[in-house]
MARNU-862705 format. One record per residue (C-alpha): residue in one letter; x, y, z; residue number from 1. Coordinates in steps of 0.2 Angstrom, whole numbers. Example, Ala and Ser with C-alpha at 12.3 -4.5 7.8 and 13.67 -1.06 7.14 Angstrom:
<atoms>
+-----+-------+-------+-------+-----+
! res !    c1 !    c2 !    c3 !   n !
+-----+-------+-------+-------+-----+
!   a !    62 !   -22 !    39 !   1 !
!   s !    68 !    -5 !    36 !   2 !
+-----+-------+-------+-------+-----+
</atoms>
This chain:
<atoms>
+-----+-------+-------+-------+-----+
! res !    c1 !    c2 !    c3 !   n !
+-----+-------+-------+-------+-----+
!   x !  -161 !    -5 !   -22 !   1 !
!   x !  -165 !    12 !   -15 !   2 !
!   x !  -175 !     5 !     0 !   3 !
!   x !  -160 !     4 !    11 !   4 !
!   x !  -158 !    23 !    11 !   5 !
!   x !  -176 !    26 !    17 !   6 !
!   x !  -171 !    26 !    36 !   7 !
!   x !  -160 !    41 !    32 !   8 !
!   x !  -173 !    55 !    35 !   9 !
!   x !  -159 !    68 !    37 !  10 !
!   x !  -152 !    78 !    22 !  11 !
!   x !  -134 !    75 !    19 !  12 !
!   x !  -129 !    93 !    23 !  13 !
!   x !  -138 !    93 !    39 !  14 !
!   x !  -130 !    76 !    44 !  15 !
!   x !  -113 !    83 !    40 !  16 !
!   x !  -117 !    98 !    51 !  17 !
!   x !  -123 !    87 !    66 !  18 !
!   x !  -108 !    76 !    65 !  19 !
!   x !   -97 !    92 !    66 !  20 !
!   x !  -106 !    98 !    81 !  21 !
!   x !  -103 !    82 !    90 !  22 !
!   x !   -85 !    84 !    86 !  23 !
!   x !   -82 !    66 !    79 !  24 !
!   x !   -64 !    61 !    81 !  25 !
!   x !   -54 !    51 !    69 !  26 !
!   x !   -45 !    43 !    84 !  27 !
!   x !   -44 !    24 !    85 !  28 !
!   x !   -40 !    15 !   100 !  29 !
!   x !   -30 !    -1 !    99 !  30 !
!   x !   -29 !   -13 !   114 !  31 !
!   x !   -17 !   -27 !   117 !  32 !
!   x !   -26 !   -43 !   120 !  33 !
!   x !   -14 !   -56 !   128 !  34 !
!   x !    -6 !   -54 !   146 !  35 !
!   x !     6 !   -63 !   157 !  36 !
!   x !    -4 !   -62 !   173 !  37 !
!   x !    -2 !   -76 !   185 !  38 !
!   x !   -21 !   -78 !   186 !  39 !
!   x !   -23 !   -81 !   167 !  40 !
!   x !   -26 !   -99 !   164 !  41 !
!   x !   -20 !   -97 !   146 !  42 !
!   x !    -2 !   -94 !   153 !  43 !
!   x !     0 !  -111 !   160 !  44 !
!   x !     3 !  -128 !   153 !  45 !
!   x !   -13 !  -138 !   157 !  46 !
!   x !   -23 !  -122 !   156 !  47 !
!   x !   -26 !  -121 !   175 !  48 !
!   x !   -20 !  -109 !   188 !  49 !
!   x !    -8 !  -117 !   201 !  50 !
!   x !   -15 !  -122 !   218 !  51 !
!   x !    -8 !  -127 !   235 !  52 !
!   x !     0 !  -144 !   231 !  53 !
!   x !     8 !  -139 !   214 !  54 !
!   x !    26 !  -136 !   211 !  55 !
!   x !    27 !  -120 !   200 !  56 !
!   x !    41 !  -118 !   187 !  57 !
!   x !    47 !  -103 !   177 !  58 !
!   x !    60 !  -105 !   164 !  59 !
!   x !    76 !   -98 !   172 !  60 !
!   x !    83 !   -91 !   156 !  61 !
!   x !    67 !   -82 !   150 !  62 !
!   x !    64 !   -64 !   154 !  63 !
!   x !    46 !   -61 !   161 !  64 !
!   x !    35 !   -49 !   170 !  65 !
!   x !    20 !   -57 !   180 !  66 !
!   x !     6 !   -47 !   188 !  67 !
!   x !    -1 !   -55 !   203 !  68 !
!   x !   -19 !   -50 !   208 !  69 !
!   x !   -22 !   -61 !   224 !  70 !
!   x !   -13 !   -72 !   236 !  71 !
!   x !    -8 !   -90 !   231 !  72 !
!   x !    -2 !  -105 !   242 !  73 !
!   x !    10 !  -116 !   233 !  74 !
!   x !    21 !  -131 !   236 !  75 !
!   x !    36 !  -123 !   228 !  76 !
!   x !    41 !  -111 !   215 !  77 !
!   x !    56 !  -109 !   203 !  78 !
!   x !    58 !   -91 !   198 !  79 !
!   x !    67 !   -85 !   182 !  80 !
!   x !    85 !   -77 !   184 !  81 !
!   x !    79 !   -61 !   176 !  82 !
!   x !    60 !   -57 !   179 !  83 !
!   x !    49 !   -48 !   190 !  84 !
!   x !    32 !   -50 !   200 !  85 !
!   x !    21 !   -35 !   201 !  86 !
!   x !     9 !   -38 !   216 !  87 !
!   x !    -8 !   -30 !   218 !  88 !
!   x !   -13 !   -24 !   235 !  89 !
!   x !   -15 !   -39 !   246 !  90 !
!   x !    -7 !   -51 !   234 !  91 !
!   x !     7 !   -63 !   237 !  92 !
!   x !    13 !   -81 !   239 !  93 !
!   x !    13 !   -93 !   253 !  94 !
!   x !    25 !  -108 !   251 !  95 !
!   x !    24 !  -124 !   261 !  96 !
!   x !     8 !  -120 !   271 !  97 !
!   x !    -6 !  -132 !   276 !  98 !
!   x !   -18 !  -122 !   265 !  99 !
!   x !   -29 !  -133 !   254 ! 100 !
!   x !   -38 !  -130 !   238 ! 101 !
!   x !   -53 !  -141 !   233 ! 102 !
!   x !   -48 !  -152 !   218 ! 103 !
!   x !   -29 !  -149 !   222 ! 104 !
!   x !   -26 !  -163 !   233 ! 105 !
!   x !   -14 !  -173 !   222 ! 106 !
!   x !    -4 !  -158 !   215 ! 107 !
!   x !     8 !  -159 !   200 ! 108 !
!   x !    21 !  -149 !   191 ! 109 !
!   x !    14 !  -133 !   183 ! 110 !
!   x !    25 !  -123 !   170 ! 111 !
!   x !    22 !  -105 !   165 ! 112 !
!   x !    21 !  -104 !   146 ! 113 !
!   x !    34 !   -95 !   135 ! 114 !
!   x !    28 !   -77 !   131 ! 115 !
!   x !    42 !   -73 !   119 ! 116 !
!   x !    31 !   -77 !   104 ! 117 !
!   x !    19 !   -63 !   106 ! 118 !
!   x !    22 !   -50 !    92 ! 119 !
!   x !    17 !   -32 !    90 ! 120 !
!   x !    14 !   -36 !    71 ! 121 !
!   x !     1 !   -49 !    74 ! 122 !
!   x !   -16 !   -42 !    70 ! 123 !
!   x !   -25 !   -55 !    80 ! 124 !
!   x !   -17 !   -49 !    96 ! 125 !
!   x !   -26 !   -32 !    95 ! 126 !
!   x !   -44 !   -25 !    97 ! 127 !
!   x !   -48 !    -9 !    89 ! 128 !
!   x !   -63 !     3 !    94 ! 129 !
!   x !   -68 !    21 !    91 ! 130 !
!   x !   -69 !    25 !   109 ! 131 !
!   x !   -64 !    18 !   126 ! 132 !
!   x !   -82 !    15 !   130 ! 133 !
!   x !   -83 !     3 !   115 ! 134 !
!   x !   -68 !    -6 !   123 ! 135 !
!   x !   -78 !    -9 !   138 ! 136 !
!   x !   -93 !   -15 !   129 ! 137 !
!   x !   -84 !   -25 !   116 ! 138 !
!   x !   -89 !   -15 !   101 ! 139 !
!   x !   -74 !   -19 !    90 ! 140 !
!   x !   -70 !   -12 !    73 ! 141 !
!   x !   -67 !   -23 !    58 ! 142 !
!   x !   -51 !   -18 !    47 ! 143 !
!   x !   -40 !   -24 !    34 ! 144 !
!   x !   -25 !   -33 !    42 ! 145 !
!   x !   -13 !   -19 !    39 ! 146 !
!   x !   -24 !    -8 !    50 ! 147 !
!   x !   -28 !   -20 !    64 ! 148 !
!   x !   -10 !   -17 !    70 ! 149 !
!   x !    -8 !     1 !    78 ! 150 !
!   x !    -6 !    14 !    65 ! 151 !
!   x !     3 !    30 !    66 ! 152 !
!   x !   -11 !    41 !    73 ! 153 !
!   x !   -18 !    27 !    85 ! 154 !
!   x !   -19 !    27 !   104 ! 155 !
!   x !   -12 !    11 !   111 ! 156 !
!   x !   -18 !     4 !   127 ! 157 !
!   x !   -11 !   -10 !   138 ! 158 !
!   x !   -25 !   -15 !   150 ! 159 !
!   x !   -22 !    -8 !   168 ! 160 !
!   x !   -17 !   -22 !   181 ! 161 !
!   x !    -9 !   -33 !   168 ! 162 !
!   x !     8 !   -38 !   164 ! 163 !
!   x !    14 !   -42 !   146 ! 164 !
!   x !    29 !   -46 !   135 ! 165 !
!   x !    29 !   -41 !   117 ! 166 !
!   x !    41 !   -42 !   103 ! 167 !
!   x !    44 !   -26 !    94 ! 168 !
!   x !    53 !   -33 !    78 ! 169 !
!   x !    49 !   -20 !    64 ! 170 !
!   x !    54 !   -18 !    46 ! 171 !
!   x !    56 !     1 !    49 ! 172 !
!   x !    65 !    -1 !    66 ! 173 !
!   x !    53 !    13 !    74 ! 174 !
!   x !    35 !    11 !    77 ! 175 !
!   x !    25 !    27 !    78 ! 176 !
!   x !    10 !    29 !    88 ! 177 !
!   x !     0 !    44 !    95 ! 178 !
!   x !     0 !    38 !   113 ! 179 !
!   x !     3 !    23 !   124 ! 180 !
!   x !    -5 !    18 !   141 ! 181 !
!   x !     4 !     5 !   152 ! 182 !
!   x !    -2 !     0 !   170 ! 183 !
!   x !   -15 !    14 !   170 ! 184 !
!   x !    -2 !    28 !   165 ! 185 !
!   x !    -4 !    37 !   148 ! 186 !
!   x !    12 !    43 !   139 ! 187 !
!   x !     9 !    56 !   125 ! 188 !
!   x !    27 !    63 !   125 ! 189 !
!   x !    41 !    54 !   118 ! 190 !
!   x !    53 !    60 !   131 ! 191 !
!   x !    43 !    53 !   145 ! 192 !
!   x !    41 !    36 !   136 ! 193 !
!   x !    59 !    35 !   132 ! 194 !
!   x !    63 !    37 !   150 ! 195 !
!   x !    51 !    23 !   155 ! 196 !
!   x !    59 !    12 !   142 ! 197 !
!   x !    75 !    12 !   153 ! 198 !
!   x !    66 !     5 !   168 ! 199 !
!   x !    68 !   -13 !   173 ! 200 !
!   x !    49 !   -16 !   171 ! 201 !
!   x !    49 !    -9 !   153 ! 202 !
!   x !    64 !   -21 !   149 ! 203 !
!   x !    53 !   -35 !   154 ! 204 !
!   x !    38 !   -29 !   144 ! 205 !
!   x !    46 !   -25 !   127 ! 206 !
!   x !    60 !   -34 !   118 ! 207 !
!   x !    66 !   -36 !   100 ! 208 !
!   x !    75 !   -25 !    87 ! 209 !
!   x !    62 !   -11 !    86 ! 210 !
!   x !    57 !     3 !    97 ! 211 !
!   x !    41 !    14 !    99 ! 212 !
!   x !    40 !    32 !    95 ! 213 !
!   x !    26 !    42 !   104 ! 214 !
!   x !    22 !    57 !    93 ! 215 !
!   x !     5 !    64 !   100 ! 216 !
!   x !     0 !    68 !    82 ! 217 !
!   x !   -17 !    66 !    76 ! 218 !
!   x !   -24 !    65 !    58 ! 219 !
!   x !   -29 !    83 !    53 ! 220 !
!   x !   -35 !    78 !    35 ! 221 !
!   x !   -54 !    76 !    35 ! 222 !
!   x !   -53 !    65 !    20 ! 223 !
!   x !   -43 !    53 !    30 ! 224 !
!   x !   -25 !    48 !    33 ! 225 !
!   x !   -16 !    32 !    28 ! 226 !
!   x !   -12 !    20 !    42 ! 227 !
!   x !     7 !    20 !    38 ! 228 !
!   x !    10 !     1 !    40 ! 229 !
!   x !    13 !    -3 !    22 ! 230 !
!   x !    31 !    -7 !    25 ! 231 !
!   x !    26 !   -19 !    39 ! 232 !
!   x !    14 !   -28 !    28 ! 233 !
!   x !    26 !   -43 !    25 ! 234 !
!   x !    28 !   -45 !    44 ! 235 !
!   x !    10 !   -43 !    47 ! 236 !
!   x !     5 !   -56 !    34 ! 237 !
!   x !    18 !   -68 !    41 ! 238 !
!   x !    10 !   -68 !    58 ! 239 !
!   x !    -7 !   -70 !    50 ! 240 !
!   x !    -2 !   -85 !    40 ! 241 !
!   x !     8 !   -94 !    54 ! 242 !
!   x !    -8 !  -101 !    61 ! 243 !
!   x !   -13 !  -109 !    45 ! 244 !
!   x !     4 !  -117 !    40 ! 245 !
!   x !    10 !  -101 !    31 ! 246 !
!   x !    -5 !  -102 !    19 ! 247 !
!   x !   -21 !   -91 !    18 ! 248 !
!   x !   -37 !  -101 !    22 ! 249 !
!   x !   -47 !  -107 !     7 ! 250 !
!   x !   -62 !   -97 !     0 ! 251 !
!   x !   -77 !  -104 !    -9 ! 252 !
!   x !   -79 !   -90 !   -22 ! 253 !
!   x !   -71 !   -94 !   -39 ! 254 !
!   x !   -63 !   -77 !   -41 ! 255 !
!   x !   -60 !   -70 !   -24 ! 256 !
!   x !   -55 !   -52 !   -20 ! 257 !
!   x !   -39 !   -45 !   -14 ! 258 !
!   x !   -41 !   -29 !    -4 ! 259 !
!   x !   -27 !   -17 !    -2 ! 260 !
!   x !   -19 !   -20 !    15 ! 261 !
!   x !   -27 !   -37 !    18 ! 262 !
!   x !   -16 !   -52 !    18 ! 263 !
!   x !   -28 !   -65 !    11 ! 264 !
!   x !   -41 !   -66 !    -3 ! 265 !
!   x !   -59 !   -64 !     3 ! 266 !
!   x !   -77 !   -67 !    -3 ! 267 !
!   x !   -88 !   -51 !    -2 ! 268 !
!   x !   -87 !   -34 !   -10 ! 269 !
!   x !   -76 !   -19 !   -12 ! 270 !
!   x !   -80 !    -1 !   -17 ! 271 !
!   x !   -66 !    11 !   -23 ! 272 !
!   x !   -71 !    29 !   -20 ! 273 !
!   x !   -63 !    44 !   -29 ! 274 !
!   x !   -66 !    59 !   -18 ! 275 !
!   x !   -64 !    78 !   -18 ! 276 !
!   x !   -57 !    89 !    -4 ! 277 !
!   x !   -74 !    91 !     3 ! 278 !
!   x !   -75 !    73 !     8 ! 279 !
!   x !   -76 !    69 !    26 ! 280 !
!   x !   -72 !    51 !    30 ! 281 !
!   x !   -79 !    51 !    48 ! 282 !
!   x !   -95 !    58 !    42 ! 283 !
!   x !   -97 !    45 !    28 ! 284 !
!   x !   -92 !    31 !    40 ! 285 !
!   x !  -106 !    36 !    51 ! 286 !
!   x !  -118 !    37 !    37 ! 287 !
!   x !  -114 !    19 !    32 ! 288 !
!   x !  -114 !    13 !    50 ! 289 !
!   x !  -131 !    20 !    55 ! 290 !
!   x !  -140 !    21 !    38 ! 291 !
!   x !  -135 !     4 !    31 ! 292 !
!   x !  -126 !    -9 !    43 ! 293 !
!   x !  -139 !    -6 !    57 ! 294 !
!   x !  -153 !   -13 !    45 ! 295 !
!   x !  -159 !   -30 !    49 ! 296 !
!   x !  -156 !   -37 !    31 ! 297 !
!   x !  -137 !   -33 !    33 ! 298 !
!   x !  -135 !   -43 !    49 ! 299 !
!   x !  -119 !   -52 !    51 ! 300 !
!   x !  -110 !   -40 !    38 ! 301 !
!   x !   -94 !   -31 !    43 ! 302 !
!   x !   -87 !   -16 !    35 ! 303 !
!   x !   -69 !    -8 !    34 ! 304 !
!   x !   -67 !     9 !    27 ! 305 !
!   x !   -50 !    18 !    26 ! 306 !
!   x !   -39 !    28 !    14 ! 307 !
!   x !   -27 !    18 !     5 ! 308 !
!   x !   -15 !    20 !   -10 ! 309 !
!   x !   -19 !    10 !   -25 ! 310 !
!   x !    -4 !     5 !   -35 ! 311 !
!   x !    -5 !    11 !   -54 ! 312 !
!   x !     3 !     3 !   -69 ! 313 !
!   x !     6 !     8 !   -87 ! 314 !
!   x !    -1 !    -5 !   -99 ! 315 !
!   x !    -5 !   -15 !   -83 ! 316 !
!   x !    13 !   -20 !   -82 ! 317 !
!   x !    25 !    -6 !   -78 ! 318 !
!   x !    22 !     2 !   -60 ! 319 !
!   x !    18 !    20 !   -59 ! 320 !
!   x !    15 !    32 !   -44 ! 321 !
!   x !     1 !    26 !   -32 ! 322 !
!   x !   -15 !    37 !   -30 ! 323 !
!   x !   -25 !    39 !   -14 ! 324 !
!   x !   -43 !    32 !   -13 ! 325 !
!   x !   -56 !    27 !     0 ! 326 !
!   x !   -58 !     8 !     1 ! 327 !
!   x !   -73 !     0 !     8 ! 328 !
!   x !   -72 !   -18 !    11 ! 329 !
!   x !   -88 !   -29 !    15 ! 330 !
!   x !   -89 !   -47 !    21 ! 331 !
!   x !  -103 !   -57 !    29 ! 332 !
!   x !  -105 !   -73 !    39 ! 333 !
!   x !  -114 !   -83 !    26 ! 334 !
!   x !  -108 !  -100 !    21 ! 335 !
!   x !  -107 !  -111 !     5 ! 336 !
!   x !  -115 !  -104 !   -11 ! 337 !
!   x !  -122 !   -89 !     0 ! 338 !
!   x !  -105 !   -83 !     5 ! 339 !
!   x !  -103 !   -65 !     1 ! 340 !
!   x !  -121 !   -63 !    -5 ! 341 !
!   x !  -126 !   -51 !     8 ! 342 !
!   x !  -110 !   -41 !     7 ! 343 !
!   x !  -114 !   -39 !   -12 ! 344 !
!   x !  -132 !   -33 !    -9 ! 345 !
!   x !  -125 !   -20 !     3 ! 346 !
!   x !  -112 !   -14 !    -9 ! 347 !
!   x !  -125 !   -12 !   -23 ! 348 !
!   x !  -136 !    -2 !   -11 ! 349 !
!   x !  -121 !     9 !    -6 ! 350 !
!   x !  -118 !    12 !   -25 ! 351 !
!   x !  -136 !    17 !   -28 ! 352 !
!   x !  -135 !    29 !   -13 ! 353 !
!   x !  -118 !    36 !   -20 ! 354 !
!   x !  -127 !    39 !   -37 ! 355 !
!   x !  -141 !    49 !   -27 ! 356 !
!   x !  -131 !    58 !   -14 ! 357 !
!   x !  -112 !    55 !   -18 ! 358 !
!   x !  -109 !    73 !   -23 ! 359 !
!   x !  -116 !    80 !    -6 ! 360 !
!   x !  -102 !    70 !     3 ! 361 !
!   x !   -88 !    75 !    -9 ! 362 !
!   x !   -88 !    58 !   -19 ! 363 !
!   x !   -83 !    60 !   -37 ! 364 !
!   x !   -84 !    42 !   -43 ! 365 !
!   x !   -86 !    25 !   -35 ! 366 !
!   x !   -83 !     7 !   -43 ! 367 !
!   x !   -88 !    -9 !   -36 ! 368 !
!   x !   -82 !   -27 !   -37 ! 369 !
!   x !   -89 !   -43 !   -29 ! 370 !
!   x !   -86 !   -61 !   -27 ! 371 !
!   x !   -99 !   -73 !   -20 ! 372 !
!   x !  -100 !   -92 !   -17 ! 373 !
!   x !  -112 !   -93 !   -32 ! 374 !
!   x !  -101 !   -85 !   -44 ! 375 !
!   x !   -99 !   -95 !   -60 ! 376 !
!   x !   -86 !   -84 !   -69 ! 377 !
!   x !   -80 !   -72 !   -57 ! 378 !
!   x !   -85 !   -54 !   -52 ! 379 !
!   x !   -90 !   -42 !   -65 ! 380 !
!   x !   -77 !   -34 !   -76 ! 381 !
!   x !   -63 !   -46 !   -72 ! 382 !
!   x !   -65 !   -55 !   -89 ! 383 !
!   x !   -62 !   -40 !   -99 ! 384 !
!   x !   -48 !   -34 !   -88 ! 385 !
!   x !   -39 !   -50 !   -89 ! 386 !
!   x !   -41 !   -50 !  -108 ! 387 !
!   x !   -35 !   -32 !  -109 ! 388 !
!   x !   -20 !   -37 !   -98 ! 389 !
!   x !   -16 !   -52 !  -109 ! 390 !
!   x !   -17 !   -41 !  -125 ! 391 !
!   x !    -5 !   -28 !  -117 ! 392 !
!   x !     7 !   -42 !  -112 ! 393 !
!   x !     8 !   -49 !  -129 ! 394 !
!   x !    10 !   -32 !  -138 ! 395 !
!   x !    24 !   -27 !  -126 ! 396 !
!   x !    33 !   -44 !  -129 ! 397 !
!   x !    31 !   -42 !  -148 ! 398 !
!   x !    39 !   -25 !  -147 ! 399 !
!   x !    53 !   -31 !  -137 ! 400 !
!   x !    57 !   -46 !  -149 ! 401 !
!   x !    57 !   -34 !  -164 ! 402 !
!   x !    68 !   -22 !  -156 ! 403 !
!   x !    80 !   -36 !  -151 ! 404 !
!   x !    80 !   -43 !  -169 ! 405 !
!   x !    84 !   -26 !  -176 ! 406 !
!   x !    98 !   -23 !  -164 ! 407 !
!   x !   105 !   -40 !  -168 ! 408 !
!   x !   105 !   -37 !  -187 ! 409 !
!   x !   113 !   -20 !  -185 ! 410 !
!   x !   127 !   -26 !  -175 ! 411 !
!   x !   131 !   -40 !  -188 ! 412 !
!   x !   131 !   -27 !  -201 ! 413 !
!   x !   116 !   -34 !  -210 ! 414 !
!   x !   106 !   -18 !  -207 ! 415 !
!   x !   111 !     0 !  -209 ! 416 !
!   x !   101 !    15 !  -205 ! 417 !
!   x !   102 !    31 !  -216 ! 418 !
!   x !    98 !    48 !  -211 ! 419 !
!   x !    81 !    53 !  -216 ! 420 !
!   x !    79 !    69 !  -226 ! 421 !
!   x !    62 !    77 !  -229 ! 422 !
!   x !    58 !    79 !  -248 ! 423 !
!   x !    57 !    97 !  -254 ! 424 !
!   x !    44 !   101 !  -267 ! 425 !
!   x !    50 !   118 !  -272 ! 426 !
!   x !    66 !   125 !  -281 ! 427 !
!   x !    76 !   141 !  -277 ! 428 !
!   x !    89 !   151 !  -286 ! 429 !
!   x !   102 !   145 !  -273 ! 430 !
!   x !    99 !   127 !  -279 ! 431 !
!   x !   103 !   133 !  -297 ! 432 !
!   x !   119 !   142 !  -291 ! 433 !
!   x !   125 !   127 !  -282 ! 434 !
!   x !   122 !   116 !  -297 ! 435 !
!   x !   131 !   129 !  -309 ! 436 !
!   x !   146 !   132 !  -297 ! 437 !
!   x !   149 !   113 !  -294 ! 438 !
!   x !   165 !   105 !  -299 ! 439 !
!   x !   168 !   104 !  -318 ! 440 !
!   x !   172 !    88 !  -328 ! 441 !
!   x !   190 !    83 !  -327 ! 442 !
!   x !   189 !    71 !  -341 ! 443 !
!   x !   192 !    52 !  -342 ! 444 !
!   x !   205 !    39 !  -347 ! 445 !
!   x !   203 !    35 !  -366 ! 446 !
!   x !   205 !    16 !  -367 ! 447 !
!   x !   209 !    18 !  -386 ! 448 !
!   x !   223 !    30 !  -386 ! 449 !
!   x !   229 !    25 !  -369 ! 450 !
!   x !   233 !    43 !  -365 ! 451 !
!   x !   229 !    52 !  -349 ! 452 !
!   x !   219 !    67 !  -353 ! 453 !
!   x !   214 !    82 !  -342 ! 454 !
!   x !   201 !    95 !  -344 ! 455 !
!   x !   208 !   112 !  -348 ! 456 !
!   x !   212 !   122 !  -333 ! 457 !
!   x !   202 !   137 !  -329 ! 458 !
!   x !   212 !   152 !  -334 ! 459 !
!   x !   218 !   161 !  -319 ! 460 !
!   x !   204 !   152 !  -309 ! 461 !
!   x !   190 !   162 !  -317 ! 462 !
!   x !   178 !   149 !  -314 ! 463 !
!   x !   183 !   142 !  -297 ! 464 !
!   x !   176 !   146 !  -280 ! 465 !
!   x !   169 !   163 !  -276 ! 466 !
!   x !   176 !   172 !  -291 ! 467 !
!   x !   166 !   160 !  -302 ! 468 !
!   x !   150 !   166 !  -294 ! 469 !
!   x !   155 !   184 !  -296 ! 470 !
!   x !   156 !   182 !  -315 ! 471 !
!   x !   138 !   176 !  -316 ! 472 !
!   x !   127 !   192 !  -314 ! 473 !
!   x !   109 !   189 !  -310 ! 474 !
!   x !    94 !   198 !  -317 ! 475 !
!   x !    76 !   198 !  -314 ! 476 !
!   x !    73 !   187 !  -330 ! 477 !
!   x !    87 !   175 !  -327 ! 478 !
!   x !   107 !   175 !  -328 ! 479 !
!   x !   120 !   177 !  -341 ! 480 !
!   x !   139 !   174 !  -343 ! 481 !
!   x !   152 !   187 !  -346 ! 482 !
!   x !   164 !   181 !  -360 ! 483 !
!   x !   182 !   184 !  -353 ! 484 !
!   x !   188 !   184 !  -372 ! 485 !
!   x !   177 !   198 !  -376 ! 486 !
!   x !   180 !   216 !  -371 ! 487 !
!   x !   164 !   225 !  -370 ! 488 !
!   x !   174 !   241 !  -370 ! 489 !
!   x !   181 !   237 !  -387 ! 490 !
!   x !   172 !   247 !  -400 ! 491 !
!   x !   180 !   237 !  -415 ! 492 !
!   x !   170 !   222 !  -420 ! 493 !
+-----+-------+-------+-------+-----+
</atoms>
């Protein structure tokens, strides 16, 4: 299990220092993939670029911006009522000339596709990298769906010499990014970009109910920053599922995993990391990339690592405040019963490395879950968790039912609640006084003589109220009564 850590010849503390010396940045670059260029075959019905004998049609009621990189000879062209053509140096159109193209002798009607359907919230329309060089070399990052769309601290890039049209519909109304580059110009001040949005070109490029806010803010927390797209996850997942008839693709593992921020269940492994303030997410990302994923035995494995908020519940039912954690998602390219097996092996080796070196990187605790194509009863821990959840649900339902029954009986008068008094196991003199000074017997009706009788009234109220208490002197040995008919000053007996 520990063999995967052998290539790491450097001590964790020295690795952290080296990474800091190289000033590793947490910046992520997100590049928009589709474009509306004239020379892009994907923009034309028939998947071919129009030639000399073709009649070109643009839908007149559609707004569109089209970048033209070269000169094209056409038979005719219907242009939109509200659109623009951006011509590169030397580019243009020649209509009705004798210029011929090989393979274009017959000619036909060629229509430009509708570009209105391209959505900012579609994660499949973005590439993510750690640097601009990686964009050029095609070294793209793997992320959960929520983070494949530009996050609040990302640099957004629309490729130079390209036109585009993107729908900005947003649940929040405003989309925050660090910076945005269009046609080779980078905007890192919101005032400058707001001015650009008022131009005709920008109105052709962006549409929808949302807007973009440029903040020029970067993540300053070395433990990582959340993406900020949680409120947009519904729109993101809708775009993901549109390609599969609003359903997630099927998986072969019996108990698939559901990673935070990901739209569909996966086979593979996840690791949840509790961290201290000393944790550095970029240093740890590089440790995993260079110390594990570069090994031959993990070929075909993809890793996503980021800070997320894990929802918390009381008794696994009632929601509580979410807590931050570092989530590591691992998938592989295996099929059938082998699906997820390499990802599970990698996760196990990472867990072994955490046990040995985790404290050096600020890791307090890590937990792992896995799901592979060979699972017979799900990933470890799920059975106990499901049983615990079932017991909690039953217990809560029983409490709710009993409370409802008691309230029903109380309202019907079949049940009365008495005030509870704690029993007292001692006796005081005040208790005796209360008993002695209590109300006297007023007599009762005599059923034999049928005469209403009353007890003799206390003479002048000698034994009523406070005066009665004054006539009861207390001594250390007890109490005695003063006989009102006996005058203690009278010496005659």
